[in-house]
Every structure is written in C-alpha cells, then in structure tokens.
C-alpha positions, 0 to 999 in steps of 0.5 A: 208780737200779738200773733203769738199772744192771742189768746193768752192761756191764763185768765184773771180778774180784770180789776183790782179791788180798788179799781172795782170800786169804780164800778159799784155804788155803795149800795148797788151792784154793777150797772149790768146785773146779768152775767155775760160771757167773758173773754180772757181778761189778760188778753183784753187788758194787754191790748187795751192798755197797749192801744189806749193812747195810740189810736183815737176812737174814730178818724174820718169815718174810720172807727177803732172797733178792735176790742169789740171785734175780738170779743165778738169773734171770741163769742163765735169760738174763733181760733187764736190765728183768726183772732190775730188776723182780725186784730191786725185787720182792724188796725189797718183801718185806724190811724195812730195819734200821739197823746201826751198822757201827762198834760191835758188842755181840758180841766173841770172848768173848761171841759164843756167849752171844747165839746164837739172839737175832734182835735181834743180827743186825746185831751178828753181821754187823759182828763177822763182817765184822771177823773175816773181814778179820782171819782169812780164810775158813778160820779164820773158819769153823773158829772160828765155824761148825764149833766149835759143834753144828750148827743147824737154824734157820731151815730150814737156809737159812743153809747155803744162803746160806753155800754161795752166798756161797762159790760166788760169792766174795762175802765180804759174803754169807758174813758175812751167812750166818754172822750169819743162822746165829748169830741163828737158832741152834737146837741140835738135837743132843739130838734127832739123837743116837740113843737106845737107848730111842727106837730100841726104841720104834719096833722094831715099825714098822721095815722089815726092809730098805730097798725094793730099788728105792727109796732113799727108801722109808724116808723115804716110810714114815716120813712116812706114819707121821708123817701118821697119828700123832695125837700130832702133832695140833693146830696148832703156834702159834709167834707166827705165824712158821715159826722160832718154830713149829719151836721150839715143836715141838722143845720140846713133842714132843722125845721123839716127834721123838727116836723118829722120828729113831732110827727113821730112823737105824736104818732107813737104817744099811745105806745109804751117807751119799751114798745117804741124802742122795740119798734126802732130795733126792728126798723134798724134790722129792716134797714140791714136788708133794704140798704143792700143790693146785688151789683156786678156779681157781688153784694153791696151794703151801705156801711152806715145802715147795715153795719149794725151801728143802729142796732147796737146803739138801740141795744146799748141804750136799753142796757145803759138805761137798765130799767130806768124808765125816765132815762130810756124815755129820754133816749128813745127819741135820740135813737129815732133821730139818729136813724132818720138822719142816717137814712137821709144822709145815706140817700134814702134807699128804697125801704119796703119792710114786710107789710104784715107782722112776721109770724113764726114759721111752721115747725117743718119750715122752721127746722129746714130754715134753721138747718140752712141758717146754721150752714150760713152762720158756720161759713161766715164764722170761718171767714168773718175774721177777714172782714171786721165790719162783717163781724160787727154786723153779724154780732149785732144780729146775734145780739138781737136774737139774745134780746128778742129770741122769737125774732130768729124764727122770722123769715126776715132774720133768715133773709138777712143771715143769707144776705150776709153770707152771700156778702161774705162769699161773693166778695161783697163791698161796703159802700160808705157814700150811701146806696140811696144816691146810686 
C-alpha cells in the first residue's frame, strides 16, 4: 500500500521526450522559467496516475488537494510516515467516482454547451486528456482556456491547479485542472466590465486618491463599505455549497456587484497592474487573520477565507501570466471579484487590517520575533500532516514569503503564523458556513 511506497527512493524524470513536447513551444522554454524545488517524480506520477480517474477535483465543497498537500509537505521536509498519513487524510475528504476513460460525451463541437455542468467532470477529463496528447499544451490552452471569457468558479482554484500542474510538469494535473475549470465554469464578464452608470453611483464614496502609504487602501475602504451595506444582508443559501452560494449572489446582486466592481476599477486606475495584484495578495493575507476567532477554548477559522485559497489564486494568476501584462490585467479584476464574493457569501466578517503601512521591525525585535516564529513553524510542521487544510494554509504563507520576502519581517505575518500555530495546538475547527454569520 501507499504507506510503504511513500516516498520511493528512485527519482526519475517525469516526462518522456514525446510528453515534454507538450510543455514547450518550438521557440520557447517551459512556461515557468524559474527553477523550483521538485519532489520525487516516481512517487508523484504513481499517485497521480492511480487517482486520475478515481476522484473528482471537488464534490460539494470537498476538494481533492492530495497531490498539492504532498508536495507542500515534501518542501517542509516531512518524513515518509507523515506523507503517508497526510495522503490517507486527504482521501478521507474526497468522494470516489467512476470515469469511463474510453468514452466521453464531450467533443470539439459541443464542449462549450456543457460548461458549468459539474456532472460532466469525467467527460471533460477524458476529452482534455485526448486533446493534450493530440495538440500539446500550448494549443490545448489556446483552444479551450484562453478562447472563452474567464471563469470565477470554484473560487479560482482551477487556476491554482493549472499553475501547479505546469509547475510540476504533471500532464494529468493539467487536464484535471481544465476539467475542473470547465465543469465549474462561471462567466462573470458582465459584472467585471465597468459600466458608466455603476461608476457614477459610487462617485460620492470614491476616494480622491489612494492612500500614499497603503497600496491596499482601496480594498480596505471598499470591504468596509461592503460590510456595512445593508443590501448584502441576509444569508445566501446555495444548496449548502460555496459554489452554488456564489451563483445565487451573482444572480441576485448583479447590479450591486457591478457598482462595487466599477468603484474598485475607478479607484485603482492610477495603480499599475502589478500594484493592484500585490495589494490583493496583501488583502487576502489580512483575511486570514480577520476571518478567525477564539471560541470555547479553541480557534475557529473560516475555511474559504483563511485556507489559503485566495492567496494561492492570486499567486497562480501571477505565475500563469508569466510577465504578460495584458493577461494579468484581465485577471486582476477576476481576483478582486472572487475575494469580494467570498467575503459576502461567508457573512462579511469584521475586517480591520492595519491602518498604516507595516514597516519592518527593528533588528533586535526582528531576531526575537524570528526565534518565536521558527518555534511556531517547527511545531506546525511536526503536526500539520494530520490536517491537510492546515498544510495548504501554511504553504500559502510560505509562498507569499517567496514572492514578497520583506513581508516576513512584518508583524502581520508573525501574527498569522502564531494564529495557525494556536489553531494546530488547541484543536482548532474549520468553519465552512462562514464566521461572519455567527
């Protein structure tokens, strides 16, 4: 069983020469040029291939993150036993399905007709498997990813999975991501595109200029407005799933969301695309702190706001854009809308990020802080394998530190590490329904 086979001692290249062609254009290198830490390829391919047609990427808010969890734990120097336990724990959270890899109801003529239909996940998966083998990665993405308006379902995690698949050079993960993207497809182009009347409705609230010390000032100001906006009152019931709740919100509050979208677009027009995304990453990190609370001797954390999903989606979009300004420019509003809708659906928890720019601590304070932080991280790494969600939350912060090294010297980062450590030690509880409603 897997307990005996993780990790295998023999490392080998994942892709054959023929398969590697799928990841390269004739005149370009791999989409990700930076060299990233790799895990044992034999271990990964064995697990990915065994599970490819056994588990969907998500079913009723139960995501299949087993491979990402293993890679994250590997980077944390997890032992063989810890990897095996973590893998078994992730499989307890997913439901198996049957996929006939010989037949599919999806073809080149009708694939767009079934976008957004979760029951077609297996059909999309088989179809994209065939298309990847036939077309290669660049043409596959061109025909079936870039050719349609970008989707916001399910909380942009298909983008995370796609970036991960390309990064790790795992073709099965790439086709899983595309199938996930297709069956949770949610076109939000009518909300993202700014409308003059929507922008005019917010003119009285629009800041005259962004705060000179805070790139995320607009996000903070807007989330504060949203929290007090009574038009968002009332729990949004979407068949007890996050994806359906988002659909209900988009349909029932379309004009209101358009108004806030126009507000954000107008208020950030003086910022560069990169600055907008950096500000959204920071806001996503702030949500980790403010969508959690102590309760009856343990820590409660909102899974959809603190589990690292919104951080990882922002970083995945940056990776996939790969310095393509026009792509990132198209995706930044998508990230903002995903964060806004997640915030509303989860009950608009109290959001009070630092009112001033976070400056690096003094050398003495920094040394003391780093010592405490190392202890917290060490504790979590010893126990994180018992909680796959905690693994991904911690790993998202580690990824933020990689992209923004200076952030690790801010007090907010330390506060969140301590929060996750407390969650790990006191038997914390992940809350799916949203802490803002409690």
